[in-house]
Each structure stands twice: as C-alpha cells, then as structure tokens.
C-alpha positions in Angstrom: 10.4 11.1 -7.6 12.9 10.6 -10.4 16.2 9.6 -9.2 17.8 12.7 -10.5 15.7 14.9 -8.1 17.0 12.9 -5.1 20.4 14.3 -5.7 19.2 17.9 -6.8 21.7 20.5 -5.7 20.5 21.9 -2.5 21.1 25.6 -3.7 18.8 24.9 -6.6 16.1 23.5 -4.3 16.3 26.5 -2.3 16.0 28.8 -5.0 13.0 26.9 -6.3 11.3 27.2 -2.9 11.9 30.8 -2.3 10.9 31.6 -5.9 7.8 29.3 -6.5 6.0 29.1 -3.2 5.2 32.7 -3.3 3.5 32.2 -6.7 2.1 28.8 -7.0 -0.5 26.9 -4.8 0.3 23.5 -3.5 -1.8 21.8 -6.2 0.2 23.5 -8.8 3.5 22.4 -7.4 2.4 18.8 -7.2 2.1 18.8 -10.9 5.5 20.3 -11.2 7.3 18.1 -8.6 5.9 14.6 -8.5 6.6 12.9 -5.1 8.5 9.7 -4.7 7.1 6.7 -6.7 6.6 5.3 -3.4 -27.8 7.6 7.2 -25.9 6.4 4.3 -27.2 4.4 1.5 -30.2 4.4 -0.7 -32.6 2.1 -2.4 -31.9 3.4 -6.0 -29.5 1.6 -8.1 -28.5 4.9 -9.7 -25.2 6.5 -8.7 -26.4 9.9 -9.9 -26.9 12.1 -6.8 -29.5 14.3 -8.5 -31.5 11.5 -9.8 -31.4 9.7 -6.3 -32.5 12.8 -4.8 -35.4 13.3 -6.9 -36.4 9.6 -6.9 -36.7 9.7 -3.0 -38.4 13.1 -2.8 -35.6 14.9 -0.9 -35.3 18.6 -0.4 -31.8 18.7 1.3 -28.7 16.9 0.8 -25.9 16.3 3.5 -22.9 14.9 1.9 -19.8 13.8 3.7 -16.2 12.8 2.8 -14.8 11.1 5.9 -11.6 9.0 6.5 -12.0 7.8 10.0 -15.7 8.2 10.7 -15.6 11.8 12.6 -17.0 13.7 9.5 -19.6 11.1 9.1 -20.7 11.4 12.6 -21.1 15.3 12.4 -22.8 15.0 9.1 -25.5 12.6 10.6 -26.0 14.9 13.7 -26.5 18.0 11.4 -28.9 16.0 9.1 -31.0 14.9 12.3 -31.2 18.6 13.4 -32.5 19.8 10.1 -35.1 17.1 10.2 -36.1 17.9 13.9 -35.8 21.6 13.6 -37.1 22.4 10.0 -39.0 19.1 9.1 -36.9 18.9 6.0 -36.7 15.8 3.9 -32.9 15.1 4.4 -30.7 12.7 2.4 -27.4 12.2 4.3 -25.0 10.1 2.3 -21.2 9.3 1.8 -19.8 11.0 -1.4 -17.8 7.8 -2.3 -21.2 6.1 -3.2 -22.3 8.8 -5.8 -21.5 10.4 -9.0 -21.6 14.4 -9.3 -21.5 14.9 -13.0 -25.2 16.2 -13.0 -24.8 18.3 -9.8 -25.4 21.4 -12.0 -28.9 19.9 -12.7 -29.9 19.9 -9.0 -32.9 22.1 -8.3 -32.0 25.5 -6.8 -34.5 24.7 -3.9 -32.5 21.8 -2.7 -29.5 23.0 -0.7 -26.4 21.0 0.0 -24.3 20.8 3.1 -20.7 19.5 2.7 -18.7 17.9 5.6 -15.2 17.2 4.4 -12.5 15.8 6.5 -8.7 16.5 5.7 -6.5 13.4 5.5 -2.6 13.5 5.4 -1.2 16.6 4.0 -4.3 18.6 2.9 -5.7 15.7 0.9 -9.3 14.6 0.6 -10.3 11.3 2.3 -10.0 8.2 -0.1 -13.6 8.0 -0.9 -13.9 11.6 -1.7 -11.3 11.8 -4.6 -13.9 11.5 -7.3 -15.7 14.5 -5.7 -12.5 16.6 -5.6 -11.8 16.0 -9.2 -15.4 16.8 -10.1 -15.2 20.1 -8.3 -11.7 20.8 -9.4 -12.7 20.5 -13.1 -16.1 22.2 -13.0 -16.5 25.1 -15.1 -16.9 28.8 -14.1 -20.5 29.4 -13.2 -21.5 25.8 -13.8 -22.8 25.5 -10.2 -24.4 29.0 -10.1 -27.8 27.4 -9.0 -26.2 25.5 -6.1 -26.8 26.7 -2.6 -24.4 25.2 -0.1 -22.9 25.2 3.3 -19.7 23.8 4.4 -17.8 22.5 7.4 -14.3 21.1 7.4 -12.6 18.7 9.8 -8.8 19.0 10.3 -5.8 19.2 12.5 -4.0 22.5 12.9 -0.7 20.7 13.8 -0.5 19.7 10.1 1.1 22.0 7.6 -2.1 22.2 5.4 -4.6 22.4 8.1 -8.1 21.8 6.6 -6.6 21.6 3.2 -9.4 19.5 1.7 -12.4 21.7 3.0 -10.5 24.9 1.9 -10.1 23.5 -1.5 -13.7 22.4 -1.7 -14.6 26.2 -0.7 -12.4 27.5 -3.6 -13.7 25.1 -6.2 -17.2 25.8 -5.4 -16.6 29.4 -5.3 -14.9 29.2 -8.8 -17.8 27.3 -10.1 -20.3 30.0 -8.9 -21.9 28.2 -6.2 -23.6 30.3 -3.4 -22.4 29.9 0.3 -25.1 30.2 2.9 -23.6 31.3 6.1 -19.9 30.9 6.9 -17.4 28.2 6.0 -16.7 26.3 9.3 -13.7 24.5 10.3 -13.0 22.2 13.3 -9.5 21.8 14.8 -8.8 18.5 16.5 -5.3 19.7 17.2 -6.6 22.2 19.5 -9.1 19.7 21.0 -12.0 21.8 19.9 -13.8 19.8 17.1 -17.1 19.5 19.0 -17.2 23.3 20.0 -16.1 24.3 16.6 -19.1 22.4 15.1 -21.7 23.7 17.6 -20.7 27.2 17.0 -20.9 26.7 13.3 -24.1 24.7 13.4 -26.1 27.2 15.5 -24.9 30.0 13.2 -25.7 28.0 10.0 -29.1 26.9 11.1 -30.0 30.6 11.8 -28.7 31.5 8.2 -30.6 28.5 6.7 -33.7 29.8 8.4 -33.3 33.2 7.0 -32.2 32.5 3.5 -34.7 29.6 2.7 -37.4 31.0 4.7 -37.9 27.9 7.0 -40.5 27.4 9.7 -39.0 26.3 12.9 -40.6 23.5 14.9 -40.1 22.4 18.5 -37.4 20.0 18.5 -38.2 16.4 19.5 -36.6 13.1 19.0 -37.7 11.7 15.4 -36.6 8.1 15.1 -35.0 7.4 11.6 -36.1 3.7 12.0 -39.2 1.7 13.2 -37.7 -0.1 16.2 -39.3 -3.6 16.9 -38.4 -6.0 19.6 -38.5 -9.6 18.4 -40.0 -12.5 20.7 -39.7 -15.1 17.8 -36.7 -15.2 15.4 -34.3 -17.5 13.6 -31.1 -17.2 15.5 -28.8 -18.0 12.5 -30.0 -14.7 11.1 -29.5 -12.6 14.2 -26.2 -10.8 14.6 -24.5 -11.6 17.8 -22.0 -8.7 17.1 -20.3 -9.8 13.8 -18.6 -7.1 11.9 -20.9 -7.6 8.9 -23.8 -9.7 7.8 -21.5 -11.7 5.7 -19.9 -13.3 8.8 -23.4 -14.7 10.1 -23.6 -18.6 9.9 -25.9 -18.5 7.0 -23.6 -16.7 4.8 -20.0 -17.4 3.7 -17.3 -14.7 3.7 -14.9 -14.8 0.8 -13.6 -11.1 0.6 -12.5 -8.9 -0.9 -11.5 -7.6 2.6 -11.8 -3.7 3.1 -12.6 -1.2 5.8 -16.3 -2.1 5.2 -15.5 -5.8 5.1 -12.7 -6.6 7.6 -10.7 -9.7 7.8 -10.6 -11.6 11.1 -6.8 -12.0 11.5 -5.4 -14.0 14.3 -2.7 -12.2 16.7 -0.1 -15.1 16.4 2.5 -13.5 18.6 2.3 -10.7 21.2 4.7 -9.3 23.8 5.2 -6.6 26.3 7.8 -4.1 25.2 8.2 -2.0 28.4 10.3 -3.2 31.3 9.7 -2.6 35.1 7.4 0.2 34.5 3.8 1.2 35.4 3.1 1.7 31.6 2.5 -1.1 28.9 3.3 -1.1 25.3 2.2 -4.1 23.2 3.9 -5.7 20.1 1.4 -7.6 18.2 1.5 -9.8 15.0 -1.4 -10.4 12.8 -1.5 -13.2 10.4 -2.9 -12.1 7.1 -2.9 -15.6 5.5 -6.1 -16.4 3.3 -7.0 -12.7 3.2 -5.3 -11.6 -0.1 -4.6 -8.4 1.9 -1.4 -6.8 0.8 0.5 -4.1 2.4 3.5 -1.8 1.8 6.1 -0.8 4.5 4.7 2.5 5.9 1.0 1.7 5.7 -1.5 1.5 8.5 -3.5 -1.5 10.0 -7.2 -0.7 11.1 -8.1 -2.8 14.1 -12.1 -2.8 14.9 -12.2 -3.2 18.7 -15.0 -4.0 21.0 -16.1 -2.6 24.5 -14.9 -3.9 27.8 -17.1 -6.0 30.0 -16.9 -3.3 32.5 -18.1 -0.5 30.2 -20.8 -2.7 28.7 -22.0 -3.5 32.1 -22.1 0.2 33.2 -24.0 1.4 30.0 -26.6 -1.3 30.3 -27.2 -0.6 34.0 -27.3 3.1 33.4 -29.9 3.0 31.1 -31.7 -0.1 32.4 -31.4 -2.1 29.2 -31.9 -5.8 29.1 -28.9 -7.3 27.1 -30.7 -10.2 25.8 -33.5 -8.4 24.0 -33.5 -8.9 20.2 -34.6 -6.2 18.1 -34.9 -5.2 14.5 -34.8 -1.6 12.9 -36.9 -1.0 9.8 -36.1 2.2 8.0 -38.7 4.6 7.6 -36.6 6.4 4.9 -35.3 4.7 1.9 -32.2 6.7 1.9 -31.2 5.5 5.5 -29.9 1.9 6.2 -29.4 0.8 9.8 -25.9 1.6 11.2 -25.0 -2.1 11.9 -26.2 -5.5 11.3 -29.8 -6.2 12.4 -31.7 -8.0 13.9 -29.3 -8.1 16.8 -29.5 -7.9 20.6 -29.1 -4.8 22.8 -26.1 -6.4 24.5 -24.3 -7.1 21.2 -24.9 -3.6 19.9 -23.6 -2.1 23.1 -20.4 -4.2 23.0 -19.6 -4.4 19.2 -21.4 -1.6 17.4 -21.6 1.7 19.5 -18.7 4.0 20.8 -19.9 4.0 24.4 -16.6 5.3 26.1 -15.8 8.2 24.0 -16.0 12.0 25.3 -19.3 13.4 25.6 -20.7 16.2 23.2 -22.6 19.1 24.7 -25.1 18.7 22.0 -26.3 15.5 23.4 -27.2 17.2 26.7 -29.8 19.3 24.8 -31.2 16.2 23.3 -31.5 14.5 26.8 -33.6 17.1 28.0 -36.9 15.5 27.0 -36.0 12.3 28.8 -34.8 13.8 32.0 -35.6 11.7 35.1 -36.7 14.6 37.1 -37.0 18.5 36.9 -33.9 19.0 38.8 -31.9 16.9 36.4 -33.6 18.7 33.6 -32.6 22.1 34.6 -28.9 20.9 34.8 -29.0 19.5 31.3 -30.5 22.7 30.1 -27.8 24.8 31.8 -24.9 22.8 30.7 -26.0 22.4 27.1 -25.9 26.2 26.6 -22.9 26.9 28.7 -19.8 25.7 27.0 -17.4 26.8 29.9 -19.4 25.2 32.6 -19.9 22.0 30.5 -15.9 21.9 30.0 -15.5 22.3 33.7 -18.1 19.7 35.0 -18.1 17.1 32.2 -15.2 17.3 29.7 -12.3 17.8 32.3 -13.6 14.8 34.1 -12.9 12.6 31.0 -16.6 11.1 31.4 -18.2 9.1 28.8 -22.0 9.3 28.4 -23.0 6.9 31.2 -20.4 8.7 33.7 -21.8 12.0 32.7 -25.5 11.2 33.3 -25.0 9.3 36.6 -23.0 12.4 37.7 -25.9 14.4 36.9 -28.6 12.2 38.6 -26.3 11.3 41.6 -26.0 7.6 40.6 -29.6 7.0 39.7 -30.4 5.1 36.5 -32.0 6.7 33.5 -34.5 4.3 32.4 -36.7 6.8 30.5 -34.2 7.3 27.8 -35.4 5.1 24.7 -33.0 2.4 23.4 -33.5 3.8 19.7 -32.5 7.3 20.8 -29.2 5.9 22.1 -28.4 3.7 19.2 -29.2 6.6 16.7 -27.3 9.3 18.9 -24.1 7.4 19.7 -21.4 7.0 16.9 -21.0 3.6 15.8 -17.6 1.9 16.6 -14.7 2.9 14.4 -11.3 1.2 13.6 -8.3 2.3 15.3 -5.2 2.7 13.2 -1.7 1.9 13.9 1.5 2.4 11.8 2.7 -0.9 10.7 6.0 -1.6 12.3 7.1 -4.7 10.0 8.4 -4.8 6.5 6.4 -6.0 3.5 9.6 -7.3 2.0 10.7 -9.4 5.1 7.1 -10.6 6.3 4.6 -9.9 3.6 1.9 -12.1 5.2 2.2 -10.8 8.7 1.6 -7.4 10.0 3.4 -6.0 13.3 1.8 -3.1 15.3 3.2 -1.3 18.2 0.7 0.0 20.8 1.1 1.9 23.9 -1.7 1.2 26.1 -3.9 4.1 27.5 -4.5 3.4 31.0 -3.8 6.2 33.5 -5.4 7.6 36.5 -8.2 10.0 36.0 -6.7 13.3 37.5 -10.1 14.5 38.4 -12.0 11.2 39.6 -10.0 9.4 42.3 -9.8 5.8 41.9 -10.9 5.8 38.3 -8.8 5.3 35.1 -8.7 6.6 31.6 -8.6 3.6 29.3 -8.4 3.1 25.8 -10.4 0.6 24.0 -8.3 -1.2 21.4 -5.0 -1.0 23.3 -6.4 -2.6 26.4 -8.0 -5.1 24.3 -4.6 -5.8 22.6 -3.1 -6.1 26.1 -5.8 -8.4 27.4 -4.9 -10.6 24.4 -1.0 -10.3 25.2 -1.7 -11.4 28.8 -3.8 -14.3 28.0 -1.8 -15.4 25.0 1.4 -15.6 27.2 -0.4 -17.3 30.0 0.1 -14.5 32.5 -2.0 -15.1 35.7 -4.2 -12.3 36.0 -5.1 -12.8 39.4 -1.5 -13.2 40.6 -0.9 -9.8 38.5 -3.5 -8.0 40.4 -2.4 -9.3 43.8 1.3 -8.2 43.1 0.0 -4.7 42.1 -2.1 -4.4 45.2 0.8 -5.4 47.4 3.4 -3.3 45.5 5.5 -6.0 44.5 5.7 -4.7 40.9 5.0 -1.6 39.1 3.2 -3.6 36.4 -0.3 -2.6 36.4 -3.2 -5.4 36.4 -5.9 -5.2 33.8 -8.2 -2.2 34.4 -10.8 -3.6 32.0 -11.6 -7.2 30.7 -12.8 -8.1 27.2 -14.7 -11.0 25.7 -11.9 -12.6 23.7 -14.1 -15.2 22.0 -16.1 -12.6 20.3 -19.6 -13.2 18.6 -20.3 -17.0 18.0 -16.6 -17.6 19.1 -15.5 -15.9 15.8 -12.5 -14.2 17.6 -11.5 -17.3 19.3 -7.6 -17.9 19.2 -7.1 -14.0 19.4 -8.6 -13.0 16.2 -9.6 -9.4 15.5 -11.3 -7.7 12.5 -8.6 -5.8 10.5 -8.0 -4.1 7.2 -5.0 -2.3 5.5 -5.1 1.4 5.0 -2.6 2.5 2.4 -0.7 5.6 3.0 1.9 7.7 1.3 4.6 7.4 4.1 7.1 5.6 1.8 10.8 5.1 1.7 12.3 6.8 -1.4 12.3 4.4 -4.6 15.9 5.1 -4.9 17.7 3.2 -2.0 20.8 5.6 -2.7 18.8 8.4 -1.4 19.7 9.6 2.3 16.8 9.1 4.9 16.4 11.0 8.1 13.8 9.4 10.4 12.5 11.1 13.6 10.2 9.1 15.8 10.1 9.1 19.6 7.9 6.6 21.6 5.8 4.5 19.3 6.5 7.0 16.5 9.4 4.7 15.8 7.1 2.1 14.8 7.2 2.7 11.0 11.0 3.3 11.0 11.3 -0.3 12.5 9.7 -1.3 9.1 11.7 1.1 7.2 15.2 -0.4 8.7 13.9 -4.0 8.3 12.9 -3.1 4.6 16.7 -1.8 4.0 18.1 -5.0 5.7 16.0 -7.1 3.3 17.3 -4.8 0.4 20.9 -5.5 1.4 20.4 -9.3 1.9 18.8 -9.3 -1.5 21.8 -7.7 -3.2 24.5 -9.4 -1.1 26.3 -10.3 -4.1 26.0 -7.1 -5.8 28.7 -5.0 -4.1 27.9 -1.9 -6.1 24.2 -1.8 -5.0 25.2 -2.3 -1.3 28.0 0.4 -1.4 25.8 2.9 -2.9 22.8 2.3 -0.2 22.2 5.9 1.3 22.8 7.0 4.8 19.9 6.2 7.2 19.8 8.1 10.6 17.2 7.6 13.1 16.5 9.9 15.8 14.7 8.2 18.5 13.3 9.5 22.1 12.1 7.6 25.0 11.4 8.5 28.7 14.3 6.2 30.0 15.8 2.8 29.2 12.8 1.0 30.6 10.6 2.1 27.7 13.3 2.0 25.1 11.3 0.1 22.3 13.0 -2.8 20.5 16.4 -2.1 22.4 17.6 -5.5 21.5 16.9 -5.3 17.8 18.6 -2.0 16.8 22.3 -3.3 17.3 21.5 -6.2 15.1 20.3 -4.0 12.3 23.3 -1.7 12.6 25.6 -4.8 12.5 23.8 -5.8 9.2 23.6 -2.3 7.6 27.0 -1.1 8.8 27.8 2.6 8.0 24.4 3.1 6.3 22.5 3.2 9.5 23.0 5.1 12.6 20.6 5.6 15.7 20.6 8.7 17.9 18.9 8.2 21.2 17.8 10.7 23.9 15.9 10.2 27.1 13.4 12.8 28.5 12.9 11.5 32.0 16.1 10.4 33.6 16.3 10.9 37.3 13.7 13.8 37.3 16.4 16.5 36.5 14.9 18.5 33.8 18.4 19.7 32.8 19.2 16.3 31.6 16.0 15.8 29.7 16.7 15.3 26.0 14.0 15.1 23.3 14.4 14.3 19.6 14.5 18.0 18.5 17.4 18.5 20.8 19.2 15.5 19.1 18.5 17.2 15.7 20.2 20.6 16.9 23.2 18.5 18.4 23.7 16.9 15.2 22.8 19.9 13.0 26.0 19.7 10.6 25.3 16.1 9.7 21.5 16.8 9.3 22.2 19.8 7.1 24.5 17.8 5.0 22.0 15.2 4.5 19.4 17.6 3.4 21.8 19.1 1.0 22.5 15.8 -0.3 18.8 15.2 -1.0 17.7 13.5 2.1 14.0 12.5 2.6 12.7 13.5 6.2 10.1 11.5 8.0 8.5 12.3 11.1 6.2 10.1 13.1 4.5 10.5 16.4 2.8 13.3 18.5 1.5 16.1 16.4 1.2 18.7 19.0 4.4 19.1 20.8 6.9 16.7 19.0 6.1 17.4 15.4 6.1 21.2 16.0 9.2 21.1 17.8 11.1 19.0 15.2 9.8 21.3 12.6 11.3 24.5 14.3 14.6 22.7 14.8 14.7 21.9 11.2 14.0 25.4 10.3 16.8 26.6 12.4 19.1 24.0 10.8 18.1 25.0 7.3 18.4 28.9 8.2 21.7 28.5 9.8 23.1 25.9 7.3 22.1 27.8 4.2 22.4 31.2 5.6 18.9 32.4 4.9 16.0 33.9 7.1 13.8 31.5 9.1 10.9 32.6 6.8 12.8 31.3 3.8 14.0 28.1 5.6 10.2 27.5 6.3 9.5 27.9 2.6 12.1 25.4 1.7 10.4 22.9 4.2 7.2 23.7 2.6 8.8 22.8 -0.9 10.1 19.4 0.7 6.4 18.5 2.0 4.9 19.5 -1.5 7.6 17.4 -3.3 7.3 14.3 -0.9 10.6 14.8 0.6 9.3 15.7 4.0 6.6 13.3 5.2 4.7 13.1 8.4 2.7 10.3 10.0 1.4 12.0 13.2 -1.7 12.0 15.4 
C-alpha cells in the first residue's frame, strides 16, 4: 500500500467504505485499493487440457484446485464413483498442470466437474491462479458448449466464505457455461465438509444421469492400478518411505525444494514452552542451510509427518497386512500415476504415505460393504452408510480412525478380506501440516521457528484412549529425545502422579527411511502468505493472537527489533516507528508463551511496543476469565485511535470462537467511536480487509 494511504484520514476511509462497498465487488475494490507491498498427471507432453483429453480418449474431466489436499481428495473420490457407477472414462487432474486457453473447443459431450478450494480471503489456491485468470477473462458465451458441475470447499468463519468457488460459478455463468445440478459448497468451519460433499454428490450423480442419459451399473471397486507383489527386486530402487523418488539412493536430490519436493531440514533446537501443566507446546527451529529456501516473516512452514508406531501396528493388524511385502503399482490408465513412490513396501506406505489416523468418511462404509467379514457387519455398514445421524453418533462422535471404526463394527476381529489396493486407493495420502512461522527473516533468514501446541487429550467417549495429532506428537517426540529426557522416567512419574506433564502417548521412527531423518530431520517447505507487516514502518499495528496465535507476532516483533537495530544511528527513522500493540491471551501463567522474551522486546522497542495480556482460566471463576476480545473492549479508545491513524490489524488463531469474537468487538469499537451503525462499522471492516489493512491467519 502506498505510504500515503497508511495515514488516510479515517473519515475518508469510512466514507469510502460506506459508499463503495454497496456498489463494487471485492475484486473491483482490489483494483482500486492495492494492499500493502508486503489421479493426477498424464502421459502427454502437452499442457492443453482439451488436447490431452482427446489423446487419452476421455469423456469426462474432473479438475481440482487444492491448497492443502482436501479438494484433491474429494475430486478423486468423485472421479472413482463416476467410473464405478457409470463406467465413464474419467480424467482427474490438478488444474495447475494444464492450460485452458482452448477450453471452448472441448466437445459438448465431455462434461467437466470443478472442485475449487478457497485459500485465505476468498482467493484461489496457488496452483489455480491461471485458471482464475482464464475464466475471469473469458468472453461472453465463449463457453456455451461446456456442461459442468461445481463443488467448492471453504470455511464460513472467513469473511469471503467459498470466495474462489463463487467466483468460478460467476465466471462460468458469464461465459455461458451450463451448470448441471446445483453448485455445492462445503463448510469446514461447521465441521460438515464430508456430509456437505455426500449430499451434493448424491444429487449431482442423479442430475448427471438424467441430463447425460447415463446407464447406471452395480458399484464395485475398480482398481486404477495393476497391483503386483514383488519377490525379486533391486532394493536401491525400492522406496522405504522417502518423500519422493529423488531421495532414493540411486538418485541425487539437488532441488529446487517445493511442496512437491520437500527439503530435509534438521531440527537444530527444540524446547517445551508450557510449565507445570498437563498440556505441551513445542518450540522447534529448522535449519534451512543448503536448501536455497527463502521465507518472509509471516509465511508458513509445511511439515510432512509420518504415522506413529502404535497407529501403524494397529492398521497393519486390523487389515492383516504384512509390512515387509514389496509391491508395485502399474497404471491401467495413462492419465493416472501412483499416489506415492513405487515400488515400496506395505509398511512404508502405511507409515509415510497414507493418512491412517484421520476421521472416517461415511462414504467409505458403503464401499466396504463388498468386503464385509460377515452378514451381520455387512448390515451395520449398509445402515450406517445411509444414516448420517446414526453415523455421527456411533462413529464421528467417538473420534474413530478407519481401523478404530471397523474394529468397533466387528467386535475387534480383523478385516483380512479388504484388499490392500482398495485401502491405498481409498485413503487420502499424507499431507503437510502448516505452521505460522514464529521467527523473523531479518533476524534469522536461514532458520525457521515454529510454535506448535501438541494435540494429546483424552477421548471423551472412549475411556483410556487419547486423541493424538500426527505432526505435533512427532515434534514432541523429537523435543524429548533431542533434550535427552528419560522417556521411561517420564512415564513412571506420570503414573505415580509426581508431575502433570504427560508421557508420550505415541512413538515415532525418528531415523526415517534409510536413516534419512537421522539427527532430527523432517521434510519441509515454505508456503508464502500475504500475512505481512506494512511496508511503511511508521504505520501503527494492532496484533491479536491468543495461544499459539501469537506465533507470527513473535516474528513481527523480532522484525521490528531488527529494524530498530539496523537504524540505530538514524534517530529520525527510529522516532517515527509506529505504535505496535499486541493483545495476547492464554489460560494462565503456565502456558504464557515466550513469557521471558516479551520484556526484552519491550526494552528494545520502548514506547513503540506494548503487550496487553489476559488469562481465561484463572482459579476456575468464570467472572475472572478474560479473552482477547475483552482486552480490545477494555482498550477501546486506544484501539479506535490507532485505527483512525491508519493502523493495520492482524488476527491469528482459532477461526470459530476467537476470530468471530474479535470481529464483533472491533465492530463495536468502530461503531461507538465513529458514531455509525454496526452495519456501517461492518462495512468499514470489509473495506479494511479488501485493502489489506485487516488480515487474518486463522484455522
């Protein structure tokens, strides 16, 4: 944003907000107010989607734009159902890999299903930007031959809920394309993504059947690959769980390092941040030396985890699988490549390549019917696959993973009749977990800090069992071993009640495939974000981040400390550094993150930095509980003055409760301070979001 806009008179901003929001869409506003400066590949060499479809004799396209893999997962599920139910020749591909300039030439008898995820504030995923540009610029009626379905994935806690898919619908409609069925949207914010998809899917398949006059067939599992167990093989060519084939002994990994080709970064330091509590939060520092990876303060680190020993053993036992079995996958379709490096072993695939601990989809129960161990279990599967309320009660509410769920149905008896290739094709493959970077690229450009609270709590419906996060428990395992904590003594002390600190609920192979992860290495990549400090350091900044939501703000403040130290001989630059206020909340003093650091930052930044802290669980008296939104109201006059002076507002943390509460508090502050209605205040905040002066990093 130009420096002049940082100091725009607040009355003018309000007038613009109230007058313009009613008449212009968000995209138009972006052009007027720039923000601050700050199944899936084919044999063809062509990038022309129409040419590739024709070359491979496809009569249906499923296209996905996905940021974290969820959209890809649902697109592949839908493609497999189209094949099974209607025996269509489906090509399911990532839009990032293709050009769409000739989409108007796609024959009218080849429909397209779009799966579009929304990233950030209504934006398309990084890999779908080219598709967005093509659709946005498409001429009226240029796609009148196109028949399509559309499913969007988003989170209603964001201002621009499902913004990317809604734009896709508008662009396609403007270009004359013909929607089959209804535009479906999933809401991760409500926790209903899977049920939203199933409802849309059932209605859409019926609509496709009617419009395209399709013949329906009995659904059976049709493998996309020819599965072959290998008795003789060259071990150097067999993946032991490496992130990609480039890490095999016969190859040399040189980069560039991306989300598709992660870098093995050592955790050089780690420590526990909580004190005397039954919860854990890990500070971990990843060394990027030799990777050529660059990050900017406010970016995210993607960490590719592996499954725990306990969950791997449970999965293998449940489905009577032999972990040492080496297998290969040979595609029966030129447009589909194996989802992970092959040949590999079953054990490696289960540990490194498959999401075996995630929640269970109701749709998989319907697919498992043909592999039921007996008629009684078969009847249960059929019932639960059709009854979403009963499925939620018996399966979802118990936080079951797939192995938990099927053992529950069979009273603990193994499911040896389920084919391994069904499991590897049905389960999602392992996805990176993203963490807000808590370091400063100015202070430590070659090292990335992350701050991760460990998911490890009792299962409220299953006595004696815990709900455990994959990556966070892996980071804690590294932290304990790296700091030479006696795991046996830790477990003993917990059992005897000597300490509230929990022992390890799950354990991991820290050496990794072929010892690649030895010395605490993990596969990582940088995901760039728009969560940036204003380019003009004179601009006031309001930061709101309870719990681990404080992570990027630690980076922001370290950035400003570096700025002040760099300009220590420039009195004018230092004197003009804007006010930075951080509203932080924790449960109590025991989980007050980086408590020892903030006074040091305050000493270095002087009056430029202030931290306002509240605790939500002091002594159990609800009247004493203070949340960050309460802190904002307590400091309403200061907050309003900073907004009036052109402050940028940053919010990080929980999307459901905290971010909505903060939004409500700011609406109240602006409404009272500017003497306008709450509706008008809401429009002012919308304008601030559109111009990049109100940014969120929430989950």
